[in-house]
C-alpha positions in Angstrom: 93.9 136.1 125.1 96.0 133.3 124.2 99.9 133.1 124.8 101.8 133.9 121.7 104.5 131.5 122.6 104.3 129.3 125.6 106.8 127.8 128.0 104.3 126.6 130.6 104.6 129.7 132.8 100.8 130.2 132.6 101.6 133.9 131.9 98.5 136.3 132.7 98.3 139.9 132.2 95.3 141.7 133.7 93.0 143.6 133.4 93.3 143.4 129.7 92.7 146.0 128.3 93.8 148.1 131.0 93.2 151.8 131.7 96.1 152.0 134.2 99.0 149.8 135.2 98.6 146.2 134.5 99.2 143.2 136.6 101.7 140.2 135.3 101.2 136.8 137.0 102.9 133.6 136.1 104.0 130.3 137.7 107.8 130.4 138.6 110.2 127.8 137.4 112.6 128.9 140.0 115.9 130.9 139.6 116.2 134.5 137.9 113.5 135.4 135.4 113.6 138.5 133.1 110.2 140.5 132.5 110.2 142.6 129.5 107.6 144.8 127.7 107.8 145.7 124.0 105.7 147.9 121.8 104.4 146.7 118.4 107.7 147.9 116.7 109.6 145.5 118.8 111.2 148.3 121.1 111.8 147.2 124.7 110.0 149.6 127.0 110.5 147.8 130.4 113.0 145.3 131.7 113.1 143.9 135.1 114.5 140.9 136.7 113.3 138.9 139.7 114.3 135.7 141.6 111.7 133.2 141.8 110.9 130.0 143.8 109.9 126.7 141.8 106.0 126.4 141.7 105.2 129.5 143.3 103.0 132.1 141.5 104.9 135.6 141.0 102.7 138.5 140.6 103.8 142.1 139.8 102.8 145.3 138.2 104.1 146.6 135.0 106.0 149.7 136.1 105.4 152.0 133.1 102.8 154.6 133.9 103.6 156.5 130.8 102.4 153.9 128.3 100.1 155.4 125.6 97.0 153.6 124.3 98.1 150.7 122.2 99.0 146.9 122.0 102.0 145.7 123.9 103.7 142.5 124.5 105.0 141.2 127.9 107.7 138.5 127.7 108.8 136.3 130.5 112.2 134.5 130.1 114.0 132.2 132.7 117.7 131.4 133.0 117.1 128.2 131.1 116.0 130.1 128.0 112.2 129.3 128.4 110.1 132.0 127.1 106.5 132.9 127.2 104.9 136.0 125.6 101.4 137.6 125.9 99.7 140.4 124.2 97.9 143.3 126.2 96.2 146.5 125.5 96.3 149.8 127.3 93.3 152.1 126.8 93.4 155.5 128.0 
């Protein structure tokens, strides 16, 4: 799947579709990043913050085991305001 909006994070969500808890991976720009998950109605389901090191690959799991089947969007935003969004699906 293609990124909806790209800021050069090389954002990946896998497996996609997922039957469980998907993994998010991106190349960090350094500093603080916010990782958010939204449903198709634009409601924020998950928000987490992490500190990253420039150039390193950050990988983590989406901590929302109660997600029902459907399409969701993960958004990564750094402290400079760069944003990248990618769609993913949950299939139960």
